[in-house]
N, C-alpha and C positions, 0 to 999 in steps of 0.2 A: 722254548724255555731253557735258557743257557745255564751252564755251570751248576752251582750249588742247588738251585731250585729244581733243575731237571733230575739231579741225582736223588734228592730227597723225595720227589714225586714218584720216581721209579721204585724206590725202596718201599714207600707207602703202598703203592699199587700191588706189590707182591704180598701185602698183608691187608688187602682191601676190606675183607669182612671184619677183621679185628679192629681196624680203624673205625669202621661204621658202628660196631658194637660199643666202642668206647666213646666216640664223639657224637654219634647220632643214636643214642640209646633209646629214644622214644620211637624208633622205627623197628622194622623186622625184615627178615629175609623172605623173599618170594622168588623161587627159581634161581636165576642167575643175577638177581638184582636185590639191592637193599632199598626199601621204600620208607619214606618219612615225609613229614609235612613240608619242611623247607630247611635251608642251610643253618637255621638257628636252632634246629632240633625240636621243632614243634611237631606234635603228633599229627599224622595224616599220611597221604599217599601221593602228593604232588611231585615230590623230588625222588628220582631213582638213580642209584649208583650202580654201575656195572661192576660186578664182583670178579668176573673172569674175562680174560681177553677173548674176543671172538671176531667174526668177520665184520661186526658192526663197530668195533673199536677196541682200544686197550682197556684193561681193568683200571678201576679208580676214577674213570670219567663219569660225571653226573650231569643231569639236566633237570631243571625244574619246569615241569609242564605248565604250571600256572603262570610263570613269569617269563619263560624263555631263557632264563639264566643258565649258564653251564660252566663247568670248570673241572678241577682235579681235586685230589685229597688234601693238598695244601690249602685250597680254598675252604674245604670242609672244616679244617682246624681253625682257620681264621674266622669263619662265620659262626661256628658253634661256641667259640670262646670269646668272641668280640675283640680279637686282637687287631691292632691297627697298623702294625709295622712288620715288614717282612722279616726283620731280625728276630722278632718275638715269635713269629710263626715258625721260623726255622729252628729256634731253640726248643719250642714245644715238640716239633717233629723229631728232633734228635733225642729228646727225652723219651718219647714214646718208642722209638726204635732202639733205644739203649746204645746210641752212638756216642763216641767221645765228643766233647765240646771243644772245638778248635780255638785258636787265638783269634785276634781281630781279623775280620774278613775284609776283602776289598770292598770299596764303597759302591761297586756297580749295582748290586741288588737294590740299593736305596735311591738310585738316581731319579726314580719317578716320584719319590715322596716329597711333598712340599715342605718347606721349612718355615720357621717363624710363626707369626700370628695366623697367616693364611693357612698354613699346614695344620695348626691346632684346630682351626674352625672346620676344615675339611674332615679331620679325624673325628671331631664331635658329631658331624653330620652322618658319617659312616656308622658310628656306634649307635646313634639313634635309629638309623635305617634298619640295622640288623636286629634290633630289639623288637619285642612283641607287645601287643596291646595289654593293658593292665589287668583287664577282667579275668578272673579265675586263676591268677598267678600268686606266687609267694609275696609279691609286692602288695597285692590287694590284702592278703592275709596280714601282713605286717601293719598296714594302715588300719585295718579293722581292729586289730589288737590294741591299737592306740586310741580307739574310740571313734575313728573316722570311717563312717559308713556311707555317706553321701558322696559319690565319686563321679557324678555327671559332669560332662565338660572337661574331663581330665585327659584329653587326647595328647597333651604334651608330656604326659607321664607314661613310661613304658617299663618293661621288665626284660632283663637278660638273665638266663639261668646259670651262666658260667662266665661271668665278667672278669676279665684279667685284673689282677691286683698284684702290685710289686712293692713289697715293704722295703724300707731302707735297709740295705745290707743283707737281705734275706732272699730265699728262693722265690720264684714266681708262684703265685697261687691263683685259684679261681674260686669265686664266690657268687651266689645269686646277688642280683643288684637291681634296685629301682633306678631307672634312667630318666632324667628330666631334660627336656629340650629348653635351652635358654634362647630366647628370640628377641629381635629388635622390634621397633615400632611397626615395621612393615610385615612382621611375622616370619622373617628369615631367621634360620637357626644360626646363631653366632657362637654357641658353646653347648656343653652338656654337663650335667651334674650327676654323679654316681653316689648312691647310698648302698653300700654292701650289706647284705642281710645274712642272718643265721640261716642254716639250711632248712629249718622248719618254719621260718618266717616269724618267729616269736619276738625278735629284736634285731638290732643291728649286728653285723658280724663281729666276732671277737678279734678285731685287728686294731692296730695302733691308730689308724686314721680311717674310720669307716665312711667318711664323706670326703669326696674330692671333686673339684670342678676342673674343666678343661675348656680352652677356647678363649674368645674375647667376651668378657662378661660386663665390662663397664657400660653402664647405661641400660643394659638389657635385663630381662627378668624371665622367670618361668610363668607364662601367661595362662591363666585358667579362667575361662569365661570370655565373652566378647567385650572388648573395651567399650566403655560407656562414659557418661558424664559423671557418674559416681563410681569410685573404685577404692580398693584397699590394697596397701602395700606393706610388706613386712619382711622379716629375715627368712625364717625357715619354711620349708614346704609343709611340714607337719603342723606348724603353728598356724599357717594361713588356711590350710584345709580344715583345721579345727574351728576357725571362725566361720567357715563356710557351712558348717553343720547347723548353725543357727541363722546364717544369712545366705541361704542356698543360691540366690539369684544375683548376688553381688560379685562382679568380676574381681579377681585377686591377682596380685603380682608378687610372688615370693622372689626376693632379690638375692637370697642365699647367704648374705653376711651383712653386718652392720655397715661396713664401708661401702658395699655396693648398693645398699638401700639408700644411703645418703646421695648417691649419684644417679639414681634411676632417671630415665627420660620420661616426660609426661605425654600421654596420648593427646592428640589435638582436641578431642571433644571433652576432655576432663575439666570439670568445674569444681568438684569436691573430692578431696583425697583423705581417706582414713589411714592414718599411719599407725600400724600395729607394732608396738615396741616390746622388746624383751626387757625384763626387769633387771637391768644391769647397766653399768656406766656406758658401755659401748652403745647399748640401745638408746640411752638418753641423748648421747651425742648425735647419733643418726637422726633421731626425731627432731632435734633442734635445727640441724642443718637442712633437713628436708622441709621443715616448716618455712624456713627463710626462703628457700628456693621456690616453693610453691607460691608463697605470697608475692614474690617478685614476678611471677607469671600470671597473677590474678586468680589463682586457684585457692579455694578455701581449704585449709588443712586442719584436721581434727585428730588428735592422738587418741588411740585406744590402748588402755593399760590393763594388764592381767592382775589378778589377785596374787597369784604365786609367781613362778619364774617366767612362764609364757602361757599362751592360751591352750596349748596341748596339755600342759601340766594341769591347768584349771579343768579342762574337759575330763581328764582321766581321774583326777583326785576329788574334784568337787562335783562333777556331773554336768550334764547338759543344761539342766534347769538353772543351776547356779551360774554357769557361763552366760546363758541367755540374759539373766537378770543383771549381771555385771555389764555386759555390752549394751543392753537396752538403755541404761542410764547415761551412756556416753554418746549415743547416736543423736543426730539431728532428728527432731520429731517426725518430719516427713519421711525419713528413711526407715523409721520403725515400721510404719505402715507399708512402705514399699518393699522392704527386703526381709523383715524378720519373720522367720518361720515359727509358728506356734505348735508345730507337730512335736510329739514326744521324741 
């Protein structure tokens, strides 16, 4: 580990227990080791960090017994915060160590980082990989507070407790975040979407841009449920999950924006597409474009419109019964029997 990384790693190792208490706060000390579930700071005992140098090795080295992964305290910072670039890891380490921040560094530490579209895709995959399942997290709390309680089949949604957020012109921050995998028709991750959350999960984080996407999004979506002959596509994750509260078995495809909704790729088996529009001019334009594209492919396209601004607003303000009644009138009759939940 040459140069800058070696120096920071050594300094962090001198304060190994303080590093663990700060970045792996869900763990605890046992003897000469700090035990925690994994590098993402999940509660548990699989990962152990050596706190003191011994015949077995230097302080700061860690091993995850469940996965075989190992590394140093720079990796702990990277994993616990969801940082994707060495420069950001080094900045965070210097802040923790109260070291001065130097001018521009040589490019050597970045030489392994991919650039352009392929680099953004790889970064998105790494972020999703170091995030944790949705169940029992603040992301689940956030969704439930928006009336979304049926969360089956949401494996493409995860949670990161301290996701890196860099505001324009401001210092780096970390916030809890819901992480969504954006995938292509084959299921390969091509991007990720982050929704930063308030610490108690009551709402989105109080930042200028609480939602951001990364990677290659064109044509891809956040896929929830197994692709089938009948599916629904729309803009927002919360909007589409709201529809799924009354159509629990219908596969859905949140596209994350009106522009990307208009450009989604169609699964091969698709024969009927419900287009969930937001009640605004951008939503109207996306609906019209997607209807034309679907018809050209021989796919029946049926728009679904909310009473208010979108289906999550309908769900929260009008209630599930009103949302069910609104959607029922717009579905093909055979899909009412096939998909509509009558449960309260």
